[in-house]
C-alpha positions as CSV (number, residue, x, y, z in Angstrom):
1,M,-52.3,-18.6,-19.3
2,T,-49.4,-17.7,-17.5
3,P,-47.2,-20.9,-18.3
4,V,-48.3,-19.9,-22.1
5,L,-47.2,-16.3,-22.0
6,V,-43.8,-18.0,-20.1
7,L,-43.5,-20.7,-23.1
8,L,-43.9,-17.8,-25.3
9,L,-41.5,-15.2,-24.0
10,G,-38.6,-18.1,-23.7
11,A,-39.0,-19.4,-27.1
12,A,-38.9,-15.5,-28.7
13,A,-35.6,-15.1,-26.1
14,I,-34.3,-17.9,-27.7
15,L,-35.2,-17.5,-31.4
16,G,-34.2,-13.8,-30.7
17,A,-30.4,-15.1,-29.4
18,M,-30.7,-17.6,-32.5
19,K,-31.4,-15.0,-35.0
20,Y,-28.5,-12.7,-33.4
21,T,-25.8,-13.8,-35.5
22,L,-27.5,-17.0,-37.4
23,G,-29.3,-16.8,-40.8
24,R,-28.8,-14.9,-43.6
25,N,-29.8,-11.2,-42.1
26,P,-28.1,-11.9,-38.4
27,Y,-29.6,-8.1,-36.8
28,G,-26.3,-8.7,-34.4
29,Y,-24.4,-7.4,-37.8
30,R,-27.0,-5.0,-38.8
31,A,-26.2,-2.6,-35.9
32,K,-29.3,-3.7,-34.8
33,G,-27.8,-5.8,-31.1
34,D,-28.2,-3.3,-28.5
35,F,-32.3,-2.8,-29.4
36,Y,-32.5,-6.6,-28.9
37,V,-30.1,-6.9,-25.6
38,F,-32.1,-3.9,-24.0
39,I,-35.1,-5.5,-24.6
40,F,-34.6,-9.0,-23.6
41,F,-31.8,-8.2,-20.9
42,G,-33.3,-5.6,-19.6
43,L,-37.2,-5.3,-19.8
44,V,-37.7,-9.4,-20.8
45,S,-36.0,-10.3,-18.2
46,V,-36.9,-8.5,-15.5
47,L,-40.5,-7.9,-16.0
48,G,-40.5,-11.7,-16.8
49,S,-39.0,-12.8,-13.7
50,Y,-41.3,-10.7,-11.9
51,F,-44.4,-12.0,-13.3
52,V,-43.1,-15.7,-12.7
53,S,-42.0,-14.9,-9.1
54,T,-45.6,-12.9,-8.3
55,G,-47.4,-16.0,-9.8
56,G,-48.4,-14.0,-12.9
57,A,-48.9,-10.2,-11.6
58,V,-48.6,-7.8,-14.4
59,P,-45.8,-5.5,-13.3
60,H,-46.5,-1.7,-11.9
61,W,-45.0,0.6,-14.6
62,K,-42.3,1.1,-11.8
63,V,-40.5,-1.6,-12.7
64,L,-40.1,-0.1,-15.6
65,F,-37.4,1.3,-14.0
66,P,-35.2,-1.4,-12.6
67,A,-35.7,-3.4,-16.1
68,S,-34.4,-0.5,-18.0
69,A,-31.4,0.0,-15.9
70,T,-31.0,-3.9,-16.5
71,G,-31.0,-3.3,-19.8
72,C,-29.0,-0.4,-19.9
73,F,-25.9,-2.7,-18.1
74,S,-26.8,-5.1,-20.4
75,V,-26.1,-2.8,-23.7
76,A,-22.6,-1.5,-22.4
77,V,-21.5,-4.7,-22.1
78,L,-22.6,-5.1,-25.7
79,N,-21.0,-1.8,-26.3
80,V,-17.9,-2.4,-24.7
81,N,-17.0,-6.1,-26.5
82,N,-18.0,-4.2,-29.7
83,I,-15.6,-1.5,-29.0
84,R,-12.9,-3.7,-28.3
85,D,-13.4,-5.5,-31.1
86,M,-14.2,-2.7,-33.8
87,E,-11.3,-3.2,-36.4
88,E,-11.8,-7.1,-36.5
89,D,-15.5,-6.4,-37.1
90,R,-15.1,-4.7,-39.8
91,A,-15.2,-6.8,-42.6
92,T,-18.5,-8.9,-41.3
93,R,-20.7,-7.1,-39.5
94,V,-22.0,-3.9,-38.8
95,T,-22.3,-2.4,-34.7
96,I,-23.5,0.9,-33.5
97,A,-19.7,1.4,-31.8
98,M,-18.5,1.4,-35.8
99,K,-21.2,3.6,-36.7
100,L,-20.2,6.2,-34.0
101,G,-16.7,5.9,-34.2
102,E,-13.9,4.6,-30.9
103,K,-14.8,8.3,-29.0
104,K,-18.3,8.3,-29.5
105,A,-18.9,5.8,-28.6
106,K,-17.3,5.5,-25.5
107,I,-19.8,9.0,-24.8
108,Y,-22.4,6.4,-25.3
109,Q,-20.9,3.7,-23.0
110,T,-20.4,6.9,-20.2
111,V,-24.2,7.5,-21.6
112,L,-25.5,3.9,-21.1
113,I,-23.7,3.5,-17.1
114,V,-25.2,7.0,-16.3
115,L,-28.5,6.5,-17.8
116,G,-29.1,3.4,-15.9
117,W,-27.7,4.9,-12.3
118,A,-30.1,7.3,-13.0
119,F,-33.3,4.5,-14.0
120,L,-32.0,3.0,-10.3
121,V,-32.2,6.2,-8.3
122,T,-35.4,7.2,-9.5
123,Y,-37.1,3.8,-8.7
124,C,-35.4,4.1,-4.6
125,L,-37.1,7.6,-4.6
126,L,-40.5,6.6,-6.4
127,C,-40.5,3.4,-4.3
128,W,-38.2,2.7,-0.8
129,P,-37.2,5.0,1.5
130,S,-35.4,2.3,3.2
131,V,-32.0,3.0,3.4
132,W,-31.5,-0.6,3.0
133,H,-32.7,0.1,-0.7
134,W,-29.9,1.9,-1.5
135,L,-27.3,-0.7,-0.5
136,W,-26.4,-1.3,-4.3
137,V,-25.3,2.2,-4.2
138,L,-21.9,0.3,-2.8
139,T,-21.1,-0.6,-6.2
140,L,-20.4,2.8,-7.5
141,P,-16.8,3.0,-7.4
142,L,-16.9,-0.3,-9.2
143,Y,-18.8,1.4,-12.3
144,V,-16.4,4.7,-11.8
145,L,-13.3,2.3,-12.4
146,H,-14.7,0.9,-15.6
147,L,-15.5,3.8,-17.0
148,R,-11.9,5.0,-16.2
149,G,-10.5,1.7,-17.4
150,V,-12.9,2.6,-21.4
151,W,-12.0,5.9,-21.8
152,S,-8.2,5.4,-21.1
153,H,-7.5,2.0,-22.7
154,S,-8.4,0.8,-26.6
155,G,-8.9,-2.6,-28.7
156,R,-7.4,-5.4,-26.5
157,E,-7.0,-3.6,-23.7
158,L,-10.2,-2.8,-23.1
159,D,-10.5,-6.6,-22.2
160,P,-10.3,-6.5,-18.0
161,M,-13.3,-4.0,-18.7
162,L,-15.7,-6.9,-19.7
163,P,-15.3,-9.1,-16.7
164,L,-15.2,-5.8,-14.0
165,L,-18.4,-4.6,-15.6
166,V,-20.6,-8.0,-15.8
167,M,-19.4,-8.6,-12.3
168,S,-20.3,-4.8,-11.2
169,T,-23.7,-5.6,-12.6
170,F,-24.2,-8.5,-10.7
171,V,-23.1,-7.6,-7.8
172,L,-25.6,-4.8,-7.8
173,S,-28.5,-7.2,-8.8
174,L,-27.3,-8.8,-5.6
175,L,-27.3,-6.0,-3.2
176,M,-30.7,-4.7,-4.8
177,G,-32.3,-8.2,-4.2
178,L,-30.6,-8.3,-0.6
179,G,-31.8,-4.5,-0.4
180,F,-35.1,-4.9,-1.1
181,N,-35.9,-7.8,0.4
182,S,-34.0,-6.2,3.6
183,H,-37.2,-7.2,6.2
184,L,-35.7,-10.9,5.3
185,L,-32.0,-10.2,7.2
């Protein structure tokens, strides 16, 4: 049953990625990308990884917190990209950033980052009181730098904010993995 479920989730992820921009009615061009990015890059990726790495164990409900945090950070990558490209994309697609306008899209960006952090803090408070489990907090200055850049730049000036957010989230994930597995150190 486990391999079949994993194959079905993988096929759904591939189909979802294709339907993002392909076909007669791509959802990425109709302000629905944020929802699907949250689902596939957050919930499915984290819960699916948990499921596979534990040999098919159903994730505990608390794992929804890091999964939701990952989803928030992934949507934030999409959102900052959409804020940057608002003017160029206006003729061919609709995004949440366009619907909100630049200022509200930047508020949305801030909410996504803060909410992602709130999910991770909640997870740590519920699950692991060890100081090692908080190692990921070392990335906070990177997220502050990202948000400061988002609020002080527009258009193509936002280009550096994309890799900064991606790398910040990557390092955060590595530190979480290291901290939550501190018994291996």
